KOLVEX-427505 format. One record per residue (C-alpha): z, x, y; residue in one letter. Coordinates in steps of 0.1 Angstrom, whole numbers, plus 2048, in hexadecimal, padded with zeros to 3 digits. Example, Ala and Ser with C-alpha at 12.3 -4.5 7.8 and 13.67 -1.06 7.14 Angstrom:
% residues 2
84E87B7D3A8478897F5S
% end
This chain:
% residues 821
800800800M7F780D822K81580E83AL7FE804857S7FB7E1847L8207DA846L8267CE86AP8087B6867W8137A9846A8367A4852L829791870L817779859L83876F84AL84976886BV85574486DT84972D889A85D72E8A9P8787148ACG8786F78C4P87A6FD8E9G8666FB909P8416FE905R83472190DP82072692DA7FA724928A7ED74691FG80F754915A8127678F5Q82874C8E6G80D7328ECS7EA72B8DEC7DC724901S7BC739903H7C774B8E2R7B87368C5C7AF74D8A8G7C77698B4V7DF77689AQ7F378F8AFD8127878C3G8337768BCP8227598ACC7FF75389ES7E273E8A9C7CD74888BH7C372E870P7D8741856T7F873A869C7FD71785AF802724837G818740844L82E72B85BA826743877S81372C890C81C7288B4C82C7068BAS80F6FA8D0D7F27058B9I7E66E18B3R7E66DB8D9D7CE6F88E0F7BC7008BFC7AA6DF8BCL7A26CA89DE7886AF8A3I77B690891L75F68C88AP7586B1889Y7326AF886S71369E894G6EE6A289BS6E06BD8B1I6D369F8C6M6F669B8D4G70767B8E0G72267B8C6K7456708D1D7616848C0F7876828C4V79F69F8C9I7B969D8AEQ7DF6A38B5H7D96A38DBL7E66848EEN7E2681913W7FB669924S7E565E941N7C065493FP7AB66D953T78767495AD78E69995ES7856A293AV7696BC936I75D6CA915C74A6EB918S7346F58FBF72971A8F7K73872091AE71971192AS7136ED921I72D6D492FQ7316B0926T749697935R76568B91FG780670924F7A2664919V7A3642909D7BE62790DS7D16358F0S7D46588FFG7BA6688E8R7A36828F7V77E67E8F1H7606968F4C73B68F8F1V7246A88DFS7076B58F4P6E26B68ECL6DD6D88DBL6C06EC8CEY6D36FC8B1E6E76F5892T707704887G72B708893R72C7048B9I74B7108CBP7596FA8E7F7756FB900T7886DE910L7936D9933S7AB6BD93DM7AB6C7962D7866C196BN77B6E3962G7946F9973R7A0707952S79570692EF7B4711919P7AB6FC8FAR7907048E1S7806F68C1G7606F68ADT7456DC8ABW72C6DB88EL7086D3899A6F16C987CV6CC6C3876H6C469E87EP6BC69785AS6E06A0850K6EF685865V6F9664854S6E364685AE700633869S70164B886E6DC64688FK6C762989CS6AE61F881Q68861B885L6825FC86FV66460585AN661628868E63D62C85BT63260F870R64061F88FW62D63F888Q60C62E880Y60E61589CY5EC6118ADG5D861C88FT5C360387AA5D75E3872S5F85F0880T6015DA89EQ61C5C18A8G6415C58AEN6585E38A6L67D5E089FT69A5F88A5L6BC5F2895T6DE603898W70360088FN7145F08ADT7365FF8A3L7276228A8A72161A8CDL73D6038D9P7305F38F8T7235D0903N7035DC914S6EA5F790AI6CA608915T6AF6138FEV69D633909E6806488FDL68366E8FEW6676868F7G6686A98E8Y6506C68F0E64F6EB8F0E6406F990FT63371B91AG61D735908R6277378E3P63B7558D9Y64175F8FDS661760912Q656740923E65472C902W66E710907T67B6F28F4A6806D3909V68D6B0903W683698920S68D675929Y66C66192CL67463D933Y68961F928S67D604910L6995ED919A6B65EE932T6D85DB932S6D15C7912I6EC5B98FBT6F95D28E1N6EE5BC8C4S6E55D78ACG6BF5CF8ADS6A35D28C6F67F5C68C1T6625CC8D8F63C5CE8DAT6325F18E4P61B5F6902K607616908P61B62F91DA610639940P5F9656940Q61366F94CN62866992DY60D66C913Q61069190ER62F68B8F9W6256858D5K64868A8C5V66867A8CFG6866648C8A6976458D5L6BA6468E4R6D26298E8I6ED62D903V707619915N6F5608933S70F61694BK6FD638949H6E063E960H6BD642950A6BA66393DG6DD66E943E6E468B92BK700691913D70F66F912V71A65B8F3H6F96508E3A6E86458C3L6C76588BCW6AB64D8A5S69966688EN67F67B8A0E65D66D899H63866C8A2A6346578C1L6156448B6A6236248C5W6256328E8H6036438EAL5E8637902G5CB61F900D5B363B8F5D5C863F8D5F5C861A8CFR5A36168D6A5996308BCD5B76408ABP5A1654893V58D6648AEA5AC66B8C3W5BE67B8A5A5A068F89CR59E69E8BFA5C36A78BDQ5BE6B689AC5A26CC8A7L5B76D78C5A5D36E08AEW5BB6F3898E5AF7078B6E5D370F8C1L5DC71A89DE5BF73289CD5CD7438BCQ5F17468AFL5FE763899P5FA75F873N61C756867F611752843L61377783EE639778840E64475882DV65075E80AP63B7567EBD6457377D8C6567387B6P63D73379AC64F716789T6676F9791L68270A77BA67F72A790Q6807177B1A6A07067A7Q6B0725799A6A773B7B8D6C172A7CDS6C87477E4G6A67457F3R69A7217ECF6AC7007F0Q6A16DC7EAA68B6CC804D69C6AC80EY67A69B811G6736A07ECC6926A67D7D6936A07B1I6B869A7B4E6B267D7CCH69766A7BAG6786807C2S66D66B7E0V6516837EAC63F66F805T62968C812Y62569C7EFH61B6817D6P61A68F7B3G6376A67BAA65A6A07ADV66C6BC7C0H6666D37DEC67A6F07EAV67B70280CR682726812S6A672881FV6A0743838Q685742853A66D75F855S67B77B86BP66077E885L65275B889Y66E74587DG656735863S65E724842G65072081FQ64E70080BQ6476FE7E6C6406DE7D2C63F6D87ADY6346BD794T6496AE778A63A6C9761A6486E4778G6266EE785T6226F87A9Q60C6E17BEL5F46F47D5L5E16E77F3T5C26F87E6A5C26DE7C9D5D26C07DAS5DE6B37FBT5FF6AD7E9S6046D37E9G6206E47FAS61A6F181ET62B70E830P639707853D63471A873R65570C87EG67070C863H67D6E985FD6A16F585FW69B70C87DG6A4731880A6BE745892P6C274A8AFP6B47268B1Y6B07168D4R68D7248DAV66C71B8CAP66271B8AEP68671E8A2R6956FD8ADV6A16EB88EP68B6CE883G6796CB8A4L6646EA8A5S6596E0882H64E6BE890W63A6CE8ACI6276E8897Y6256DA874D62C6B4873V61B6A4890I5FC6B8888S5FD6AA865F5FC687874Y5DE69188AY5CA6A086DC5D568E84EC5E566D856L5D3661875W5B167286FA59E67D84FP5A06A2858E5BA6AE840C5A66CB833S5AA6DB856R5CF6D8853Y5D16E582FM5BB703839Q5D570E852R5F370483DR5E871181AP6017117FES60E7337F3S60A7397CED62274E7BAC60C76C7B3H6247857C2S6457717BEY6627857B0Q6807717A3P6A277D7ADP6BA790796R6D877D789L6FC788781A71A774778S740775775A75475A763F76F75174BG78B76B743D77877B756P757786746H73B797758F715798753V7067B276AT6E47B177BF6D67C7760D6E47B1744G7037C473AT7207AF72CN7447B972FF7677AB734T7807B774FF79F7A2753N7B37B576DG7CB7A5785R7C37AB7A9G7A67AC7C2E7857BD7BAY7637C67C7V74A7B17B4L72C7BE7C8L7247D67E4E7007DA7F0A6F47F4809S6D87EB820G6E57C8829T70A7D2826D7107B580EL7347B3801R74179C7E6L76679D7DCQ77A7897C3V79F7827BBR7AA780797A7CB76F78DQ7DC76676DT7DB742760R7FB72E75CM7FB71D73AT8066F9736P826706727E82E719747G82673D73BS80B754748Q7ED75F733D7E678372DR7C377C73AG7B877575ET79D76276FG78C760791L79E74B7ABT78D7567CCA76B7647D6V7637717F9A74177C807V73478C827Q71379D82FE7117B484DG7217A286BS71D77F85CS73A766859D75276B83CV75274F823V76D74D808E76D7347EBV78D7307D8R79F7197C0L7B57007D2R7D97037C5D7DE6EE7A6G7C06D77AFA7A56E679AG78E6E27B8A77E6F97D1L7897027F4Q77171380CV77C729828L767736845L776754856N79774B846Q797727852E79570B839V7766F683DL7726D1838S7536C2827F75B69D82CK73E699845E7266B583CQ71D6C781BS7066E082CW70F6F8848M6FB71185CD71172F861L70D752870K6F7766858G6F874C83CM6F5727832F71071681EL70C6F8807S7266E57F3V71D6CE7D6A7356B37C9A7536C87D2G7506DF7B4D7336F67BDR72E70B7DCV70D71D7E4S70B7397FEV6E8743809M6E876481CL6CE76F836S6C278B81ES6B8772804G6D67797EEA6E875B7E0G70B7537D3L7167357BFE73A72E7B8V7467117A1S76570678FV76370C76AQ783704757G7A1714767P78D72E77AF76F734790L74C73D784S73775379BV711758799A7007717B0V6DA7727B7L6CA7917C7L6A67957D2P6927B37C6E6997C67E7K6BD7CC7DAF6B07E27BEL6C48037BCT6DA7F77D9H6F87E77C6T7197F27B8R73A7E27ACG7447CE78EL7217BE78CL7117E0786G6F47F4794T6D57DF798L6BA7F678CN6AD7E876AD6C3802758N6E27F3747P6EF81673ES6FD81D761D70D7FB768D73080A763F72E821782T74F82A792L75482D7B8R7518537B3S72F8507A4G73B858781Q72B842766V73D835748L726831729P71B80F71CP7318156FES751818713A770808703S7807E9711S79D7FF71FR784816730E7737F773FL7957EC74BF79780C75FQ77480776BF77E7E5779G79E7F3788A78980E79AD7777F27ADW7977E37BCA7937D77E0V7A27EC7FCE7B97DA815N7A57E7832A7857D7826S7937B7816S77F79781DL79978180CL7B276B81DT7D876E81BY7E574D82AD803746814S82375980BK81775B7E7F7F676C7F1L807784809V82278F7F1E80C7917D2N7EB79E7DFF7EE7AB803L80E7BF7FFL8087CA7DBR7ED7E27CDP7CB7D07CBK7CA7D87A6H7EB7D0795D7F37EF780P8107DD76EN7FA7C1760F7EF7C873DL7D47B0731P7CA7A670EL7AD7BC703F7917AE6EDP79B7C36CFE7BF7B66D1E7B77916CFT7C577E6B2T7C47596AAS7D3742690S7BC738673P7B9714680S7B17206A3Q797739696E78671D683S7857066A2E7797236B8A75E72B69FA7517076A1K7537076C6L74772A6CFC7317356B3G7267586BBD72F7576E0N7487746E3N75376A706F75D7476F9C76F7556DBN78276E6F0F78E754709D79A73D6EDV7AE7596DEA7BB7666FFA7C674470DT7CB72F6EDG7B67146FES7967066F0L78E6F6712S78F718723V778726708G76170970CN75F70D732A75573272CT73B728712R72B70F729L729726747V71B742732H70172B725R6F8721749Q6F4745751H6DD74B734L6C872C73DL6C5737761R6BC75A758A6A174C742Q69473775FS693756775L67E76B75DQ65E77876EP640762768V61D77176AV60675E781S5E1764785C5DF7527A6G5CA7357B0W5A87327A0L58D7207B4A5767057A6P55170C7A6P53C6FF7C3S52B6DE7B9N5456DB79DG5696D7795H5846E477FK59F6D6767E5C16E676AG5D86EF787M5EF707775R5E972C77BY60473D766L5FE753748V5EF74172AG5E1724740S5BD71C73CT5A770D757V5866FA74DH5686F8763F54E6DC767H52F6D777DC5256B8790D5086A3784S4E76B5789G4F76D8786Y4FE6EE768S51870A762L50D72E765A52B740756G54A739741A55571573BE57A72073DA59173C749S5B474573CT5D075774FC5D777873EQ5F778C73BT5EB7A6754D5E878B770G5C278876FT5AB76C764W597771745S577764755R56D75F77AP56473E788T54173577CP526727792T514705791C4EF708795Q4D86EB79FR4BF6DD787G4CB6EE768R4E36D575AS4E26CE735Y4D26AC73AA4B56BB74FV4B16D8737L4B06C1719L4976AB72BG4806C8732V4826D470DI47C6B26FEF4626A9718G44F6C9710G4516C26EBL44469F6F1A4266AD704V41F6C66E8V4216AB6CEA4096956E2L3F06B16E6V3F16B86C1A3EC6936B8L3CE6906CFV3BF6B06C0Y3C36A269CV3B46816A5L3966926B5L3906A8697R39068A680R377677695R35F695695K36169866FS35967366BN33B675682T32B69066DA32E67C64DV31E65E65CW300672669G2F567E645S2EF65B636Q2CC64D633P
% end
C-alpha cells in the first residue's frame, strides 16, 4: 500500500457533518460551486453518499432532476428534485453549457422548473441554475439530450398517417391533415401550432457551414388545447419554400410567435411536401426531378465520403456479432418486427456506430432472412451509406454532424426527390452505392466468465481465480484500459467459496469517460457508473458519452462501443459477471494483460509485465502467479470505491490478495452423485465441470456452460468469410443469385433476341475470385434464331434436292416415249 493514498482513503471514511447552520456559498464546508469536488472537510463527489462523507447541502447544490432526458429539439419541462423555494419567482435562469440560457420558474408547490433548450448535439449537457436572475449560478446538474427517435411517442405531437403528410400534393394525395398530442404533456388551455424549418447554410465543409432551425409561420393561434388539430394545407408563400425539411411545434399561446426554448411538443422532423408551392402541386414529378438533378450536381462537387466509411459485414450473423462497430438500425430491426419500410426484402439493417473521422459519414448494411447482404447494385432495397451519419458525430453542432438532421438534409430528402416523388432512383443509388464486404475483417473476440475462466484473443483457455483487481486488457495506440474486480462467492450456507468471480468491470480509452459495470449488492442485477456516478436507465437505454456509446438491454446486459471500434459487453451469468471484448484488426500486436497478446500466436499469451513469457504448458499454480502479476496499481485504478467495504477490502489492501488460496483444477473433488450429475450437465466442458466442483452448485456450472457456448457461437459467427465482391449481370441480360460469398454460384441469361457468349455460370472461389467473368449477350445469335437458320437452311437444301430428283425423272420418261413407233 502506498502511504500517499492513506490521507485520501481516510477522508473517504469521514462521516457527514452534524446539524448546524448552512455553510456560506462557496465555502469548503458547502457544495456551492463545488459539485464533483472530493477535497475539503466534506465531499461533493457522487461517491460520498455510500461513504457518509457528503456536505450537508449537497442535494441543494448538486442537482438531481426528473425527467432527466429529452430530445435535442428542446422544450422539455423538468423539475429540480430536493430543492424547494418558498416564494414563487420569475428569477429562475437555467444555463446550459455556459452559453444557452432558458427561463425557469417556481410553481405553486415551491418546486423549481427548468426548460431544456434547442440543441444541435446529443449527450450529457452540463447546466447551472440561478435563482437570482443570473447574478450567480452556484447549483449544477446534467441534462441528457437524445436523438429525436429516442424520445417516447407520448412526448411528441403525432402526424396522423405520416406518409400522407410527406406525399401531400403528389398524385391522389390531397384533403385534410391531422396532428394529435397528449394534452397532459402541455398543461394549458390555449395553444399555438407553429412550423419550423431546418437548413444547413454556407459552403459545405467550410467554417461558414452552419445548422439553423428557423420559425417559419403559425398554422393556428390561440386554439383550444383539445389534443387534435385538423387543417387543409395551403401552398406556403414563396419566401418560405426553400425549407424542405422541418417539424411542427405546439406551445402555450402566451408565448410570442417563434419564441425559443419554451415548453413545447415537437413532431417528428419530416419532408414538408404539404407546405410546398403551386409549382410542386402542379407537376410534382417534374419538380422533384429538378430537385434530384440539382442534388446530383451538388453531390458531384462534394468530397467523396465513400472512401472512409467501413465495409459492411458479409453476413447477418457477422453484423449482429460485431457489436463494437455496428448496431441495429431502428428503422429495420429484426428484434422489433423487421419493419423495413425503405428496404423491402430486408429483415435487419445495421449502422456503423462511429461516424467516419473526416466527413462524419456513416455506413448502413441490410440483410435478407437468409443472411445475405442486400446491395443497391442489385435492388433499390439495398443498404445505402450516408453523407451525414444518422446518429451525428462529435463534436456535433455543425454540419454534417448534427444528429438526425444532417442525415435528413444530405441523405433522406434527396431520397424523396429521386426515389419517392420522381422515378430517378438510379441517380440516387449511383451516389449512395452499397458497400460489399470484399475487404471486411471481423473483430477478434476474447471472454472472461465463471470462476473465472478466460479465453484469449488468440484462443488460449485458462482459469485464474485470484481475489483482487486485475488488468484484463491494456492496448497501446488508443490507450484502451480494461480492469476487473474478482470476489469470492458467498454460499447459501453462509460460507465463502475457494473460487472467485468477476463482480465489476471498468473501461476507459484515452481521455474518454470511465464506465464501470458492477453487480448490485445482493440483487443479481447490473449497476452502471459513469465517472463513479450511478446512472439511471429508467428513461433512456442508450447514451452518447465522451469517447463512447453506452447501451443497456433488459437490465442484464450492457454494451460499450468505443471510438476506436473496440466493443465491450457485460452481462449477468449466474452469481458473477460475464465479459466479452471485441477488438478490430488494428489492435493486432498492441495488447497485453489477462486476455493475452493479440498476434495470432497463442504461445505468448501468458506474458508478464516484465515481458517474460510463460509456456502454454504452465501449471495452474504458475498461471495463478501470471494473473497476480497483472494486479491493478492504485494510481491507475479505474474502479470505484464508494462504500466502507470496498475501501477496506480493495482500496487499502493489496490489489491481489496474497493470503487468498483458491481451489486449483487438479485439487477439485466431488461426491460420486455430484460427479454423475455434473457429467450429465457439463459433458466434456471443463469449465463447467470445474465450477460445479469448486462451488458445489450445478446452477453455477450451468451458467458457465451457457456463456462458454455463447462465446463459441459468437466466435463462429465472426470467422472470416471469403467474398468475391459484386458480380455484374451481362448487358442485355440478367443474372440469378445475389450472394457473392465463397461457394456461391451466379447464373447468367440473355434477353430475347440475344445469346450468351461466355460461361453460363460463375462460382466464387476460395481465393476471392470468380471462376468465370461475366459473359456478353450478342444480338441475333440466340438459340432460337440459330436453330431457325439451321433448320431453314436444311429445308432449302431438301427442297432443291427434291426438285432435282423430279426433273431427272421427267427427263427419263420423255426419252422412253420418243422411241415408240
